[in-house]
PDB file of the backbone (N, CA, C, O) and the ligand in Angstrom, with CONECT records:
HET     ZN  A 101       1
ATOM      1  N   MET A   1     148.097-171.357  22.957  1.00  0.00           N
ATOM      2  CA  MET A   1     148.864-172.445  23.579  1.00  0.00           C
ATOM      3  C   MET A   1     148.994-172.174  25.082  1.00  0.00           C
ATOM      4  O   MET A   1     149.374-171.077  25.491  1.00  0.00           O
ATOM      5  N   LYS A   2     148.679-173.169  25.886  1.00  0.00           N
ATOM      6  CA  LYS A   2     148.784-173.021  27.333  1.00  0.00           C
ATOM      7  C   LYS A   2     149.830-173.990  27.845  1.00  0.00           C
ATOM      8  O   LYS A   2     149.829-175.170  27.494  1.00  0.00           O
ATOM      9  N   ILE A   3     150.725-173.478  28.683  1.00  0.00           N
ATOM     10  CA  ILE A   3     151.783-174.322  29.210  1.00  0.00           C
ATOM     11  C   ILE A   3     151.735-174.291  30.731  1.00  0.00           C
ATOM     12  O   ILE A   3     151.606-173.228  31.337  1.00  0.00           O
ATOM     13  N   TYR A   4     151.838-175.440  31.327  1.00  0.00           N
ATOM     14  CA  TYR A   4     152.065-175.450  32.759  1.00  0.00           C
ATOM     15  C   TYR A   4     152.846-176.664  33.185  1.00  0.00           C
ATOM     16  O   TYR A   4     152.977-177.652  32.462  1.00  0.00           O
ATOM     17  N   LEU A   5     153.361-176.548  34.396  1.00  0.00           N
ATOM     18  CA  LEU A   5     154.149-177.623  34.979  1.00  0.00           C
ATOM     19  C   LEU A   5     153.264-178.358  35.969  1.00  0.00           C
ATOM     20  O   LEU A   5     152.628-177.738  36.822  1.00  0.00           O
ATOM     21  N   ILE A   6     153.224-179.684  35.855  1.00  0.00           N
ATOM     22  CA  ILE A   6     152.496-180.484  36.827  1.00  0.00           C
ATOM     23  C   ILE A   6     153.524-181.090  37.778  1.00  0.00           C
ATOM     24  O   ILE A   6     154.330-181.934  37.386  1.00  0.00           O
ATOM     25  N   ARG A   7     153.484-180.657  39.008  1.00  0.00           N
ATOM     26  CA  ARG A   7     154.428-181.145  40.014  1.00  0.00           C
ATOM     27  C   ARG A   7     154.114-182.598  40.360  1.00  0.00           C
ATOM     28  O   ARG A   7     152.980-183.036  40.161  1.00  0.00           O
ATOM     29  N   PRO A   8     155.081-183.356  40.871  1.00  0.00           N
ATOM     30  CA  PRO A   8     154.799-184.742  41.273  1.00  0.00           C
ATOM     31  C   PRO A   8     153.648-184.823  42.274  1.00  0.00           C
ATOM     32  O   PRO A   8     153.010-185.869  42.392  1.00  0.00           O
ATOM     33  N   THR A   9     153.375-183.749  42.987  1.00  0.00           N
ATOM     34  CA  THR A   9     152.254-183.711  43.937  1.00  0.00           C
ATOM     35  C   THR A   9     150.925-183.504  43.238  1.00  0.00           C
ATOM     36  O   THR A   9     149.874-183.624  43.868  1.00  0.00           O
ATOM     37  N   GLY A  10     150.946-183.193  41.931  1.00  0.00           N
ATOM     38  CA  GLY A  10     149.722-182.942  41.194  1.00  0.00           C
ATOM     39  C   GLY A  10     149.395-181.463  41.080  1.00  0.00           C
ATOM     40  O   GLY A  10     148.463-181.083  40.371  1.00  0.00           O
ATOM     41  N   LYS A  11     150.157-180.626  41.775  1.00  0.00           N
ATOM     42  CA  LYS A  11     149.916-179.184  41.746  1.00  0.00           C
ATOM     43  C   LYS A  11     150.326-178.620  40.381  1.00  0.00           C
ATOM     44  O   LYS A  11     151.355-179.005  39.825  1.00  0.00           O
ATOM     45  N   LYS A  12     149.506-177.701  39.849  1.00  0.00           N
ATOM     46  CA  LYS A  12     149.815-177.099  38.554  1.00  0.00           C
ATOM     47  C   LYS A  12     150.457-175.733  38.744  1.00  0.00           C
ATOM     48  O   LYS A  12     149.963-174.908  39.513  1.00  0.00           O
ATOM     49  N   VAL A  13     151.546-175.499  38.049  1.00  0.00           N
ATOM     50  CA  VAL A  13     152.242-174.219  38.092  1.00  0.00           C
ATOM     51  C   VAL A  13     152.213-173.624  36.688  1.00  0.00           C
ATOM     52  O   VAL A  13     152.724-174.242  35.754  1.00  0.00           O
ATOM     53  N   PRO A  14     151.628-172.442  36.516  1.00  0.00           N
ATOM     54  CA  PRO A  14     151.607-171.849  35.176  1.00  0.00           C
ATOM     55  C   PRO A  14     153.020-171.531  34.682  1.00  0.00           C
ATOM     56  O   PRO A  14     153.907-171.174  35.457  1.00  0.00           O
ATOM     57  N   ALA A  15     153.196-171.673  33.372  1.00  0.00           N
ATOM     58  CA  ALA A  15     154.491-171.363  32.766  1.00  0.00           C
ATOM     59  C   ALA A  15     154.226-170.707  31.424  1.00  0.00           C
ATOM     60  O   ALA A  15     153.122-170.797  30.887  1.00  0.00           O
ATOM     61  N   LYS A  16     155.231-170.053  30.890  1.00  0.00           N
ATOM     62  CA  LYS A  16     155.057-169.447  29.565  1.00  0.00           C
ATOM     63  C   LYS A  16     156.368-169.510  28.791  1.00  0.00           C
ATOM     64  O   LYS A  16     157.445-169.666  29.366  1.00  0.00           O
ATOM     65  N   LEU A  17     156.252-169.388  27.492  1.00  0.00           N
ATOM     66  CA  LEU A  17     157.443-169.301  26.671  1.00  0.00           C
ATOM     67  C   LEU A  17     157.927-167.858  26.709  1.00  0.00           C
ATOM     68  O   LEU A  17     157.124-166.940  26.537  1.00  0.00           O
ATOM     69  N   PRO A  18     159.226-167.634  26.931  1.00  0.00           N
ATOM     70  CA  PRO A  18     159.741-166.259  26.976  1.00  0.00           C
ATOM     71  C   PRO A  18     159.690-165.587  25.609  1.00  0.00           C
ATOM     72  O   PRO A  18     159.575-164.364  25.532  1.00  0.00           O
ATOM     73  N   TYR A  19     159.772-166.343  24.557  1.00  0.00           N
ATOM     74  CA  TYR A  19     159.652-165.845  23.199  1.00  0.00           C
ATOM     75  C   TYR A  19     159.242-167.026  22.323  1.00  0.00           C
ATOM     76  O   TYR A  19     159.324-168.176  22.755  1.00  0.00           O
ATOM     77  N   GLU A  20     158.808-166.752  21.113  1.00  0.00           N
ATOM     78  CA  GLU A  20     158.317-167.804  20.238  1.00  0.00           C
ATOM     79  C   GLU A  20     159.409-168.826  19.914  1.00  0.00           C
ATOM     80  O   GLU A  20     160.562-168.459  19.688  1.00  0.00           O
ATOM     81  N   SER A  21     159.047-170.076  19.893  1.00  0.00           N
ATOM     82  CA  SER A  21     159.953-171.219  19.676  1.00  0.00           C
ATOM     83  C   SER A  21     161.153-171.241  20.601  1.00  0.00           C
ATOM     84  O   SER A  21     162.237-171.675  20.209  1.00  0.00           O
ATOM     85  N   ALA A  22     160.964-170.774  21.828  1.00  0.00           N
ATOM     86  CA  ALA A  22     162.038-170.864  22.822  1.00  0.00           C
ATOM     87  C   ALA A  22     162.290-172.328  23.161  1.00  0.00           C
ATOM     88  O   ALA A  22     161.405-173.168  22.997  1.00  0.00           O
ATOM     89  N   ASP A  23     163.490-172.632  23.630  1.00  0.00           N
ATOM     90  CA  ASP A  23     163.804-174.023  23.972  1.00  0.00           C
ATOM     91  C   ASP A  23     163.550-174.304  25.453  1.00  0.00           C
ATOM     92  O   ASP A  23     163.893-175.372  25.960  1.00  0.00           O
ATOM     93  N   HIS A  24     162.945-173.332  26.137  1.00  0.00           N
ATOM     94  CA  HIS A  24     162.609-173.537  27.543  1.00  0.00           C
ATOM     95  C   HIS A  24     161.368-172.711  27.879  1.00  0.00           C
ATOM     96  O   HIS A  24     160.997-171.792  27.149  1.00  0.00           O
ATOM     97  N   ALA A  25     160.747-173.053  28.981  1.00  0.00           N
ATOM     98  CA  ALA A  25     159.605-172.276  29.470  1.00  0.00           C
ATOM     99  C   ALA A  25     160.013-171.618  30.782  1.00  0.00           C
ATOM    100  O   ALA A  25     160.906-172.099  31.480  1.00  0.00           O
ATOM    101  N   VAL A  26     159.350-170.516  31.108  1.00  0.00           N
ATOM    102  CA  VAL A  26     159.639-169.817  32.361  1.00  0.00           C
ATOM    103  C   VAL A  26     158.450-170.020  33.295  1.00  0.00           C
ATOM    104  O   VAL A  26     157.303-169.787  32.916  1.00  0.00           O
ATOM    105  N   LEU A  27     158.736-170.456  34.515  1.00  0.00           N
ATOM    106  CA  LEU A  27     157.675-170.688  35.487  1.00  0.00           C
ATOM    107  C   LEU A  27     157.178-169.369  36.061  1.00  0.00           C
ATOM    108  O   LEU A  27     157.927-168.397  36.160  1.00  0.00           O
ATOM    109  N   ALA A  28     155.902-169.351  36.436  1.00  0.00           N
ATOM    110  CA  ALA A  28     155.331-168.160  37.076  1.00  0.00           C
ATOM    111  C   ALA A  28     155.795-168.047  38.520  1.00  0.00           C
ATOM    112  O   ALA A  28     155.591-167.019  39.165  1.00  0.00           O
ATOM    113  N   THR A  29     156.411-169.091  39.017  1.00  0.00           N
ATOM    114  CA  THR A  29     156.890-169.091  40.402  1.00  0.00           C
ATOM    115  C   THR A  29     158.397-169.336  40.422  1.00  0.00           C
ATOM    116  O   THR A  29     159.008-169.618  39.391  1.00  0.00           O
ATOM    117  N   ASP A  30     158.980-169.226  41.606  1.00  0.00           N
ATOM    118  CA  ASP A  30     160.391-169.565  41.760  1.00  0.00           C
ATOM    119  C   ASP A  30     160.570-171.068  41.577  1.00  0.00           C
ATOM    120  O   ASP A  30     159.602-171.827  41.642  1.00  0.00           O
ATOM    121  N   CYS A  31     161.801-171.492  41.350  1.00  0.00           N
ATOM    122  CA  CYS A  31     162.081-172.920  41.186  1.00  0.00           C
ATOM    123  C   CYS A  31     161.594-173.678  42.419  1.00  0.00           C
ATOM    124  O   CYS A  31     161.959-173.336  43.543  1.00  0.00           O
ATOM    125  N   PRO A  32     160.757-174.722  42.207  1.00  0.00           N
ATOM    126  CA  PRO A  32     160.236-175.464  43.356  1.00  0.00           C
ATOM    127  C   PRO A  32     161.319-176.265  44.080  1.00  0.00           C
ATOM    128  O   PRO A  32     161.119-176.685  45.219  1.00  0.00           O
ATOM    129  N   GLU A  33     162.439-176.474  43.439  1.00  0.00           N
ATOM    130  CA  GLU A  33     163.497-177.268  44.056  1.00  0.00           C
ATOM    131  C   GLU A  33     164.546-176.419  44.766  1.00  0.00           C
ATOM    132  O   GLU A  33     164.948-176.734  45.886  1.00  0.00           O
ATOM    133  N   CYS A  34     164.989-175.343  44.117  1.00  0.00           N
ATOM    134  CA  CYS A  34     166.093-174.572  44.714  1.00  0.00           C
ATOM    135  C   CYS A  34     165.723-173.112  44.981  1.00  0.00           C
ATOM    136  O   CYS A  34     166.507-172.385  45.590  1.00  0.00           O
ATOM    137  N   GLY A  35     164.530-172.666  44.532  1.00  0.00           N
ATOM    138  CA  GLY A  35     164.099-171.314  44.855  1.00  0.00           C
ATOM    139  C   GLY A  35     164.597-170.231  43.924  1.00  0.00           C
ATOM    140  O   GLY A  35     164.369-169.048  44.177  1.00  0.00           O
ATOM    141  N   GLU A  36     165.270-170.607  42.856  1.00  0.00           N
ATOM    142  CA  GLU A  36     165.744-169.633  41.870  1.00  0.00           C
ATOM    143  C   GLU A  36     164.564-168.807  41.347  1.00  0.00           C
ATOM    144  O   GLU A  36     163.498-169.354  41.061  1.00  0.00           O
ATOM    145  N   HIS A  37     164.755-167.511  41.226  1.00  0.00           N
ATOM    146  CA  HIS A  37     163.690-166.622  40.769  1.00  0.00           C
ATOM    147  C   HIS A  37     163.423-166.846  39.281  1.00  0.00           C
ATOM    148  O   HIS A  37     164.354-167.000  38.492  1.00  0.00           O
ATOM    149  N   GLU A  38     162.133-166.861  38.905  1.00  0.00           N
ATOM    150  CA  GLU A  38     161.722-167.071  37.522  1.00  0.00           C
ATOM    151  C   GLU A  38     162.453-168.249  36.887  1.00  0.00           C
ATOM    152  O   GLU A  38     163.188-168.100  35.911  1.00  0.00           O
ATOM    153  N   ALA A  39     162.232-169.403  37.463  1.00  0.00           N
ATOM    154  CA  ALA A  39     162.935-170.599  37.039  1.00  0.00           C
ATOM    155  C   ALA A  39     162.642-170.954  35.581  1.00  0.00           C
ATOM    156  O   ALA A  39     161.511-170.832  35.110  1.00  0.00           O
ATOM    157  N   LYS A  40     163.678-171.392  34.884  1.00  0.00           N
ATOM    158  CA  LYS A  40     163.517-171.889  33.519  1.00  0.00           C
ATOM    159  C   LYS A  40     163.472-173.407  33.573  1.00  0.00           C
ATOM    160  O   LYS A  40     164.237-174.040  34.300  1.00  0.00           O
ATOM    161  N   VAL A  41     162.563-173.982  32.791  1.00  0.00           N
ATOM    162  CA  VAL A  41     162.503-175.436  32.722  1.00  0.00           C
ATOM    163  C   VAL A  41     162.605-175.884  31.266  1.00  0.00           C
ATOM    164  O   VAL A  41     162.133-175.209  30.352  1.00  0.00           O
ATOM    165  N   GLN A  42     163.226-177.024  31.083  1.00  0.00           N
ATOM    166  CA  GLN A  42     163.342-177.611  29.761  1.00  0.00           C
ATOM    167  C   GLN A  42     162.665-178.967  29.768  1.00  0.00           C
ATOM    168  O   GLN A  42     162.781-179.726  30.730  1.00  0.00           O
ATOM    169  N   GLY A  43     161.962-179.262  28.696  1.00  0.00           N
ATOM    170  CA  GLY A  43     161.274-180.534  28.593  1.00  0.00           C
ATOM    171  C   GLY A  43     162.119-181.528  27.817  1.00  0.00           C
ATOM    172  O   GLY A  43     162.807-181.169  26.862  1.00  0.00           O
ATOM    173  N   THR A  44     162.056-182.782  28.241  1.00  0.00           N
ATOM    174  CA  THR A  44     162.772-183.818  27.517  1.00  0.00           C
ATOM    175  C   THR A  44     161.858-185.023  27.361  1.00  0.00           C
ATOM    176  O   THR A  44     161.070-185.333  28.254  1.00  0.00           O
ATOM    177  N   GLY A  45     161.964-185.690  26.244  1.00  0.00           N
ATOM    178  CA  GLY A  45     161.121-186.865  26.006  1.00  0.00           C
ATOM    179  C   GLY A  45     159.685-186.482  25.694  1.00  0.00           C
ATOM    180  O   GLY A  45     158.749-186.989  26.313  1.00  0.00           O
ATOM    181  N   LYS A  46     159.515-185.583  24.731  1.00  0.00           N
ATOM    182  CA  LYS A  46     158.171-185.116  24.363  1.00  0.00           C
ATOM    183  C   LYS A  46     157.285-186.271  23.900  1.00  0.00           C
ATOM    184  O   LYS A  46     157.705-187.134  23.129  1.00  0.00           O
ATOM    185  N   ARG A  47     156.060-186.262  24.388  1.00  0.00           N
ATOM    186  CA  ARG A  47     155.098-187.315  24.022  1.00  0.00           C
ATOM    187  C   ARG A  47     153.700-186.726  24.072  1.00  0.00           C
ATOM    188  O   ARG A  47     153.496-185.667  24.666  1.00  0.00           O
ATOM    189  N   SER A  48     152.745-187.388  23.463  1.00  0.00           N
ATOM    190  CA  SER A  48     151.384-186.887  23.561  1.00  0.00           C
ATOM    191  C   SER A  48     150.816-187.315  24.905  1.00  0.00           C
ATOM    192  O   SER A  48     151.162-188.376  25.425  1.00  0.00           O
ATOM    193  N   SER A  49     149.945-186.488  25.464  1.00  0.00           N
ATOM    194  CA  SER A  49     149.383-186.773  26.778  1.00  0.00           C
ATOM    195  C   SER A  49     148.388-187.922  26.681  1.00  0.00           C
ATOM    196  O   SER A  49     147.985-188.319  25.588  1.00  0.00           O
ATOM    197  N   GLN A  50     147.995-188.451  27.838  1.00  0.00           N
ATOM    198  CA  GLN A  50     147.077-189.579  27.865  1.00  0.00           C
ATOM    199  C   GLN A  50     145.759-189.249  27.163  1.00  0.00           C
ATOM    200  O   GLN A  50     145.188-190.095  26.475  1.00  0.00           O
ATOM    201  N   ASP A  51     145.281-188.017  27.341  1.00  0.00           N
ATOM    202  CA  ASP A  51     144.014-187.634  26.710  1.00  0.00           C
ATOM    203  C   ASP A  51     144.208-187.171  25.260  1.00  0.00           C
ATOM    204  O   ASP A  51     143.243-186.802  24.590  1.00  0.00           O
ATOM    205  N   LYS A  52     145.464-187.193  24.776  1.00  0.00           N
ATOM    206  CA  LYS A  52     145.803-186.871  23.380  1.00  0.00           C
ATOM    207  C   LYS A  52     145.539-185.414  23.003  1.00  0.00           C
ATOM    208  O   LYS A  52     145.585-185.065  21.823  1.00  0.00           O
ATOM    209  N   MET A  53     145.265-184.565  23.986  1.00  0.00           N
ATOM    210  CA  MET A  53     144.952-183.180  23.665  1.00  0.00           C
ATOM    211  C   MET A  53     146.099-182.225  23.979  1.00  0.00           C
ATOM    212  O   MET A  53     145.919-181.009  23.912  1.00  0.00           O
ATOM    213  N   ALA A  54     147.254-182.745  24.315  1.00  0.00           N
ATOM    214  CA  ALA A  54     148.393-181.888  24.682  1.00  0.00           C
ATOM    215  C   ALA A  54     149.683-182.673  24.482  1.00  0.00           C
ATOM    216  O   ALA A  54     149.676-183.895  24.340  1.00  0.00           O
ATOM    217  N   TRP A  55     150.792-181.933  24.477  1.00  0.00           N
ATOM    218  CA  TRP A  55     152.107-182.566  24.508  1.00  0.00           C
ATOM    219  C   TRP A  55     152.601-182.528  25.938  1.00  0.00           C
ATOM    220  O   TRP A  55     152.359-181.561  26.660  1.00  0.00           O
ATOM    221  N   GLU A  56     153.291-183.577  26.347  1.00  0.00           N
ATOM    222  CA  GLU A  56     153.881-183.579  27.677  1.00  0.00           C
ATOM    223  C   GLU A  56     155.336-183.999  27.579  1.00  0.00           C
ATOM    224  O   GLU A  56     155.730-184.709  26.654  1.00  0.00           O
ATOM    225  N   ALA A  57     156.118-183.558  28.532  1.00  0.00           N
ATOM    226  CA  ALA A  57     157.530-183.912  28.570  1.00  0.00           C
ATOM    227  C   ALA A  57     157.990-183.863  30.018  1.00  0.00           C
ATOM    228  O   ALA A  57     157.391-183.175  30.845  1.00  0.00           O
ATOM    229  N   ASP A  58     159.056-184.597  30.322  1.00  0.00           N
ATOM    230  CA  ASP A  58     159.651-184.505  31.655  1.00  0.00           C
ATOM    231  C   ASP A  58     160.357-183.167  31.752  1.00  0.00           C
ATOM    232  O   ASP A  58     161.130-182.802  30.866  1.00  0.00           O
ATOM    233  N   ALA A  59     160.097-182.438  32.819  1.00  0.00           N
ATOM    234  CA  ALA A  59     160.657-181.096  32.956  1.00  0.00           C
ATOM    235  C   ALA A  59     161.821-181.082  33.930  1.00  0.00           C
ATOM    236  O   ALA A  59     161.740-181.614  35.037  1.00  0.00           O
ATOM    237  N   VAL A  60     162.916-180.454  33.486  1.00  0.00           N
ATOM    238  CA  VAL A  60     164.111-180.313  34.314  1.00  0.00           C
ATOM    239  C   VAL A  60     164.386-178.821  34.445  1.00  0.00           C
ATOM    240  O   VAL A  60     164.391-178.098  33.449  1.00  0.00           O
ATOM    241  N   ALA A  61     164.614-178.360  35.672  1.00  0.00           N
ATOM    242  CA  ALA A  61     164.936-176.950  35.895  1.00  0.00           C
ATOM    243  C   ALA A  61     166.378-176.699  35.461  1.00  0.00           C
ATOM    244  O   ALA A  61     167.279-177.466  35.801  1.00  0.00           O
ATOM    245  N   THR A  62     166.589-175.615  34.703  1.00  0.00           N
ATOM    246  CA  THR A  62     167.947-175.350  34.214  1.00  0.00           C
ATOM    247  C   THR A  62     168.831-174.773  35.321  1.00  0.00           C
ATOM    248  O   THR A  62     170.056-174.825  35.215  1.00  0.00           O
ATOM    249  N   CYS A  63     168.231-174.223  36.382  1.00  0.00           N
ATOM    250  CA  CYS A  63     169.030-173.625  37.463  1.00  0.00           C
ATOM    251  C   CYS A  63     169.748-174.685  38.292  1.00  0.00           C
ATOM    252  O   CYS A  63     170.894-174.488  38.694  1.00  0.00           O
ATOM    253  N   CYS A  64     169.079-175.805  38.548  1.00  0.00           N
ATOM    254  CA  CYS A  64     169.683-176.797  39.458  1.00  0.00           C
ATOM    255  C   CYS A  64     169.710-178.193  38.858  1.00  0.00           C
ATOM    256  O   CYS A  64     170.117-179.148  39.520  1.00  0.00           O
ATOM    257  N   ASP A  65     169.268-178.321  37.577  1.00  0.00           N
ATOM    258  CA  ASP A  65     169.312-179.611  36.892  1.00  0.00           C
ATOM    259  C   ASP A  65     168.485-180.685  37.583  1.00  0.00           C
ATOM    260  O   ASP A  65     168.794-181.873  37.481  1.00  0.00           O
ATOM    261  N   ARG A  66     167.441-180.274  38.282  1.00  0.00           N
ATOM    262  CA  ARG A  66     166.621-181.254  38.976  1.00  0.00           C
ATOM    263  C   ARG A  66     165.325-181.472  38.219  1.00  0.00           C
ATOM    264  O   ARG A  66     164.809-180.567  37.563  1.00  0.00           O
ATOM    265  N   TYR A  67     164.807-182.688  38.321  1.00  0.00           N
ATOM    266  CA  TYR A  67     163.502-183.023  37.756  1.00  0.00           C
ATOM    267  C   TYR A  67     162.440-182.305  38.582  1.00  0.00           C
ATOM    268  O   TYR A  67     162.414-182.446  39.805  1.00  0.00           O
ATOM    269  N   VAL A  68     161.579-181.552  37.947  1.00  0.00           N
ATOM    270  CA  VAL A  68     160.577-180.787  38.700  1.00  0.00           C
ATOM    271  C   VAL A  68     159.143-181.222  38.412  1.00  0.00           C
ATOM    272  O   VAL A  68     158.224-180.766  39.092  1.00  0.00           O
ATOM    273  N   GLY A  69     158.927-182.078  37.438  1.00  0.00           N
ATOM    274  CA  GLY A  69     157.575-182.546  37.159  1.00  0.00           C
ATOM    275  C   GLY A  69     157.367-182.754  35.669  1.00  0.00           C
ATOM    276  O   GLY A  69     158.316-182.984  34.920  1.00  0.00           O
ATOM    277  N   THR A  70     156.124-182.669  35.258  1.00  0.00           N
ATOM    278  CA  THR A  70     155.772-182.860  33.853  1.00  0.00           C
ATOM    279  C   THR A  70     155.349-181.533  33.254  1.00  0.00           C
ATOM    280  O   THR A  70     154.481-180.840  33.786  1.00  0.00           O
ATOM    281  N   LEU A  71     155.964-181.195  32.155  1.00  0.00           N
ATOM    282  CA  LEU A  71     155.591-179.980  31.443  1.00  0.00           C
ATOM    283  C   LEU A  71     154.474-180.348  30.473  1.00  0.00           C
ATOM    284  O   LEU A  71     154.616-181.273  29.673  1.00  0.00           O
ATOM    285  N   ARG A  72     153.362-179.618  30.548  1.00  0.00           N
ATOM    286  CA  ARG A  72     152.222-179.912  29.685  1.00  0.00           C
ATOM    287  C   ARG A  72     151.925-178.705  28.819  1.00  0.00           C
ATOM    288  O   ARG A  72     151.773-177.587  29.313  1.00  0.00           O
ATOM    289  N   CYS A  73     151.845-178.943  27.538  1.00  0.00           N
ATOM    290  CA  CYS A  73     151.623-177.866  26.584  1.00  0.00           C
ATOM    291  C   CYS A  73     150.320-178.157  25.865  1.00  0.00           C
ATOM    292  O   CYS A  73     150.236-179.076  25.050  1.00  0.00           O
ATOM    293  N   GLU A  74     149.300-177.361  26.177  1.00  0.00           N
ATOM    294  CA  GLU A  74     147.993-177.575  25.566  1.00  0.00           C
ATOM    295  C   GLU A  74     147.865-176.713  24.323  1.00  0.00           C
ATOM    296  O   GLU A  74     147.962-175.487  24.381  1.00  0.00           O
ATOM    297  N   VAL A  75     147.651-177.366  23.224  1.00  0.00           N
ATOM    298  CA  VAL A  75     147.484-176.654  21.965  1.00  0.00           C
ATOM    299  C   VAL A  75     146.020-176.767  21.562  1.00  0.00           C
ATOM    300  O   VAL A  75     145.321-177.679  22.002  1.00  0.00           O
ATOM    301  N   SER A  76     145.563-175.857  20.738  1.00  0.00           N
ATOM    302  CA  SER A  76     144.197-176.041  20.265  1.00  0.00           C
ATOM    303  C   SER A  76     144.260-177.095  19.180  1.00  0.00           C
ATOM    304  O   SER A  76     144.863-176.893  18.126  1.00  0.00           O
ATOM    305  N   THR A  77     143.645-178.189  19.448  1.00  0.00           N
ATOM    306  CA  THR A  77     143.738-179.306  18.530  1.00  0.00           C
ATOM    307  C   THR A  77     142.353-179.761  18.100  1.00  0.00           C
ATOM    308  O   THR A  77     141.409-179.742  18.890  1.00  0.00           O
ATOM    309  N   LEU A  78     142.242-180.162  16.868  1.00  0.00           N
ATOM    310  CA  LEU A  78     140.962-180.618  16.348  1.00  0.00           C
ATOM    311  C   LEU A  78     140.740-182.090  16.638  1.00  0.00           C
ATOM    312  O   LEU A  78     139.644-182.511  17.009  1.00  0.00           O
ATOM    313  N   PHE A  79     141.803-182.864  16.462  1.00  0.00           N
ATOM    314  CA  PHE A  79     141.658-184.325  16.531  1.00  0.00           C
ATOM    315  C   PHE A  79     142.539-184.959  17.593  1.00  0.00           C
ATOM    316  O   PHE A  79     142.607-186.184  17.688  1.00  0.00           O
ATOM    317  N   GLY A  80     143.223-184.135  18.402  1.00  0.00           N
ATOM    318  CA  GLY A  80     144.235-184.685  19.293  1.00  0.00           C
ATOM    319  C   GLY A  80     145.598-184.453  18.670  1.00  0.00           C
ATOM    320  O   GLY A  80     145.717-184.404  17.446  1.00  0.00           O
ATOM    321  N   VAL A  81     146.627-184.310  19.490  1.00  0.00           N
ATOM    322  CA  VAL A  81     147.924-183.872  18.982  1.00  0.00           C
ATOM    323  C   VAL A  81     148.576-184.854  18.015  1.00  0.00           C
ATOM    324  O   VAL A  81     149.239-184.446  17.061  1.00  0.00           O
ATOM    325  N   GLU A  82     148.387-186.155  18.264  1.00  0.00           N
ATOM    326  CA  GLU A  82     149.025-187.132  17.361  1.00  0.00           C
ATOM    327  C   GLU A  82     148.400-187.074  15.979  1.00  0.00           C
ATOM    328  O   GLU A  82     149.092-187.076  14.961  1.00  0.00           O
ATOM    329  N   GLU A  83     147.079-187.022  15.968  1.00  0.00           N
ATOM    330  CA  GLU A  83     146.372-186.974  14.690  1.00  0.00           C
ATOM    331  C   GLU A  83     146.708-185.684  13.947  1.00  0.00           C
ATOM    332  O   GLU A  83     146.923-185.693  12.735  1.00  0.00           O
ATOM    333  N   ASP A  84     146.752-184.564  14.693  1.00  0.00           N
ATOM    334  CA  ASP A  84     147.121-183.296  14.078  1.00  0.00           C
ATOM    335  C   ASP A  84     148.516-183.380  13.466  1.00  0.00           C
ATOM    336  O   ASP A  84     148.732-182.911  12.348  1.00  0.00           O
ATOM    337  N   ALA A  85     149.466-183.978  14.196  1.00  0.00           N
ATOM    338  CA  ALA A  85     150.832-184.086  13.693  1.00  0.00           C
ATOM    339  C   ALA A  85     150.844-184.895  12.402  1.00  0.00           C
ATOM    340  O   ALA A  85     151.570-184.565  11.465  1.00  0.00           O
ATOM    341  N   ARG A  86     150.044-185.949  12.353  1.00  0.00           N
ATOM    342  CA  ARG A  86     149.955-186.764  11.134  1.00  0.00           C
ATOM    343  C   ARG A  86     149.371-185.948   9.986  1.00  0.00           C
ATOM    344  O   ARG A  86     149.887-185.965   8.868  1.00  0.00           O
ATOM    345  N   VAL A  87     148.293-185.238  10.278  1.00  0.00           N
ATOM    346  CA  VAL A  87     147.639-184.439   9.243  1.00  0.00           C
ATOM    347  C   VAL A  87     148.603-183.380   8.722  1.00  0.00           C
ATOM    348  O   VAL A  87     148.726-183.187   7.513  1.00  0.00           O
ATOM    349  N   PHE A  88     149.291-182.691   9.641  1.00  0.00           N
ATOM    350  CA  PHE A  88     150.176-181.613   9.215  1.00  0.00           C
ATOM    351  C   PHE A  88     151.389-182.148   8.470  1.00  0.00           C
ATOM    352  O   PHE A  88     151.923-181.475   7.588  1.00  0.00           O
ATOM    353  N   SER A  89     151.830-183.357   8.818  1.00  0.00           N
ATOM    354  CA  SER A  89     152.993-183.921   8.116  1.00  0.00           C
ATOM    355  C   SER A  89     152.633-184.268   6.683  1.00  0.00           C
ATOM    356  O   SER A  89     153.519-184.414   5.841  1.00  0.00           O
ATOM    357  N   LEU A  90     151.354-184.402   6.397  1.00  0.00           N
ATOM    358  CA  LEU A  90     150.929-184.654   5.015  1.00  0.00           C
ATOM    359  C   LEU A  90     150.830-183.360   4.216  1.00  0.00           C
ATOM    360  O   LEU A  90     150.592-183.383   3.008  1.00  0.00           O
ATOM    361  N   GLY A  91     151.012-182.256   4.886  1.00  0.00           N
ATOM    362  CA  GLY A  91     150.978-180.984   4.194  1.00  0.00           C
ATOM    363  C   GLY A  91     149.587-180.483   3.930  1.00  0.00           C
ATOM    364  O   GLY A  91     149.378-179.625   3.073  1.00  0.00           O
ATOM    365  N   ILE A  92     148.632-181.015   4.666  1.00  0.00           N
ATOM    366  CA  ILE A  92     147.248-180.573   4.474  1.00  0.00           C
ATOM    367  C   ILE A  92     146.967-179.421   5.416  1.00  0.00           C
ATOM    368  O   ILE A  92     147.235-179.501   6.615  1.00  0.00           O
ATOM    369  N   LYS A  93     146.433-178.368   4.870  1.00  0.00           N
ATOM    370  CA  LYS A  93     146.078-177.221   5.696  1.00  0.00           C
ATOM    371  C   LYS A  93     144.587-177.264   6.021  1.00  0.00           C
ATOM    372  O   LYS A  93     143.759-177.560   5.160  1.00  0.00           O
ATOM    373  N   ILE A  94     144.263-176.966   7.267  1.00  0.00           N
ATOM    374  CA  ILE A  94     142.865-176.950   7.690  1.00  0.00           C
ATOM    375  C   ILE A  94     142.461-175.509   7.982  1.00  0.00           C
ATOM    376  O   ILE A  94     143.118-174.802   8.745  1.00  0.00           O
ATOM    377  N   TYR A  95     141.392-175.106   7.373  1.00  0.00           N
ATOM    378  CA  TYR A  95     140.935-173.730   7.587  1.00  0.00           C
ATOM    379  C   TYR A  95     139.650-173.709   8.390  1.00  0.00           C
ATOM    380  O   TYR A  95     139.114-172.637   8.670  1.00  0.00           O
TER     381      TYR A  95
HETATM  382 ZN    ZN A 101     166.284-174.813  40.597  1.00  0.00          ZN2+
END
């Protein structure tokens, strides 16, 4: 799984989950809005990306509560994230 933040300028900032199933991601850089070290961001309004190969959400920095861009989470997907979600909700396992 690859996570990064897409700034409104289009610049990509790498991010990672601090631990499995964390409710926030940690940026590889300081907060772009307030400069907080190792900024944490939370995504809201999760949706599939335009190319259907990732999840995206509006990202808000927890340090200053400011909108910082779009959080994009690229998963390895066979059919696109929506189709995968449908397949997995049926309880079908793919090997
Ligand atoms: Zn901040």
